[in-house]
N, C-alpha and C positions, 0 to 999 in steps of 0.2 A: 438911823433908819427906823421907820415906824413898824411896829409889830402888827401883822395882819390878824384879824380875828375871823374865825369861821362864821359865816352867816347861817342862821338857823332857818329852817323852812317855816313857812307861815303856820301858825298854830292851828291845828285842826279843831274845829268847834264840835263840842259834844252834841249828840242827838238827844233831844228831850221829847218824850211822849207825854202829853198832858191831856187828861180826860176831864170833862166838865159835865155836870148835871145842871141844866138850865131850865128856867121857865119857858114854855113854848109860846113866845110872844114875838111880835114883829120888832126888828131892830137889835135883837140880842146878838146875832151873828156879826152884824156890822160893828157893834161896840167891842166885841172880843177881838175881831180882826184889827180894828183901829188901835187898840191898846198894844197888841203885839207889834204892829207896824211902827208905833210911836217909840218902841224900844229899839228900832232899827233892825228887826228880824223879818226875814221872809218866811212865810208859812210853807213848808215843804209839802205838807199834806193836810187836808181838812175833810172830815166826814161828819155829817150831822144826821140824826134820825130820831124820830119819836120813840119814846120808851113805851112800856106797857101801860103807863099812865099818860093819856093824851095831853095832859097839861104840862108835861116836861119832855125835854129832848136831851139826848146825850151827844156830846161833841168829842171828837178826838183830833187833837192838833199835833203835828210833828214839826218842831223847830230846831234849829241848830244854833247854839250860843254858849256863852260862858255860864257856868253853874250859878254864880252869884246874881247875874242879871236875870236869868230865867226864874230863879227863886223869888226875886223882887217882883217880876211880872206875875207870877202865880199869886203872890200876896195881894197885888192890885186887882187881879181878876176876882179874887174872893170878895173884894169890896164892892164890885159892880152890882147894881140892882139887877134882879132877875137871875143871878147866879146862885144856885143852891149849894154846889160843892165843886171844888177843883182839886185834882190830884196830879202830881208829877210822878209818873210811873218809872222814871229813870232809876235803874238799879233794882226794880221790882221784877218778880216773875210774872209773866203775862203771856197770853195767847194772842197773836196778831194775825190778821187776815186782810188780804186785798183781793180785788177782782180785776182781771185784765181781759179785754177783748182785743184780739189781733186779727186783722184781715191781711192774709198773706197770699202772694201770687202762687198759683198752683199749676205750673206747666206740667204737661203730661209726664215728663221724665222725673219730676220732683215730687209728685203727689204721694208716692209710697213713703218717701223719706220724711215728708212733713207729717204724715199720719203716724209714722214710727216715733217721731219726736213728741207728738201730742200724746201718744200712748205711754211713753216713758214718764212724762210729767203728769199723767192722768188728766189731761185737758179734754174738754168736750168740743166736738165739731158742732157748731150751732147754726151754720149756714154754709151751703155749697153752691157755687156758681161754676160755669164752665171753666173759668180760669182763676178761681180764687177759693180759698177756704176761710171761714171766720171761726176762730178758736177762742174758747173761754177757759180761763184757768183761775182758780182760787188758791191762795197760799200766802206764805210769808214773803216779805219784800225780796229777799235774796233768791228765792225760788222763781219768782216772776221775772226778775232781772235776767237770770240764767236762761229761762225759757225764751224770752224776747231776743236775747243775743244769739241763740241757736237758730232762730227763725230769720234773723236779719239778712243773711246771705241770699235767701230765697226771694227777698223783696217785700218788705212790709208796706202795704198800701194805706192802711189806716190803723190807728192804735188808740185805745182809751183805757185809762186806769182809774180806779175809784178812789184810791187813797186808803190809808190804814184804818182799820177798826180793831180795837184791842179790848181785852177783858182780863182782869187779874186772875191768877190761878188760886185755887183753894177757896177759903171762906171770906177773903177780903173783898169788900164791895165799895168802890170809889172812896177808899180811905177809912172805911169802918169794917168791923167784923160782922159777919152774918148774924151771930147771936144777938148783937146789940140792935140790929135792925128789927129783929123779930120780937124783942122783949115788949110785952104789954100791948101787942097789937093782935087783932083778930086776923085769921087767914081769910083773904078775900078770894071768892071764886072767880075764875076767869071764864068769861063766856066762851063756849066752844070746847072747853076741856072737860073731860069726864073724870070722875074719881075712880 
């Protein structure tokens, strides 16, 4: 008689948050996305925005995968032209934020409860129509997910989510210490800021 072995559930892939500082040039985003796709990963979230220096942009990617393969992808990203710096923030302390806009049905009998949920989560009402509210909420991924799940029974008509933006806590800046960044450089004045 054959001995039966217990089947193990599918291995849960680790979530990796990767930040990139890149040259602000056409095609950089496509090359980064193509490299990640070539590794067989789907990008769960992607945000890109210009930094204080208009010649560079900051990207935040969220992918799920094996540590060793993601580590290899990070090394390959570092070799791409137009990439200034790449950091895998997995295991680091960071602040994460996302923005969600939710248009929810607002029947007369449900309006007060929807506004109560918005108040609990500190969401803003950004548009009011006779039979709907549009709510805006900024926060961590789990907060946004909980908010949307509480609104789901009322009838979500439209939904948009930005994707995660992150920044490391403390003095660490995209893989370097703040003191190292400031050594030997003059402080630049930013137009519009006063001393």
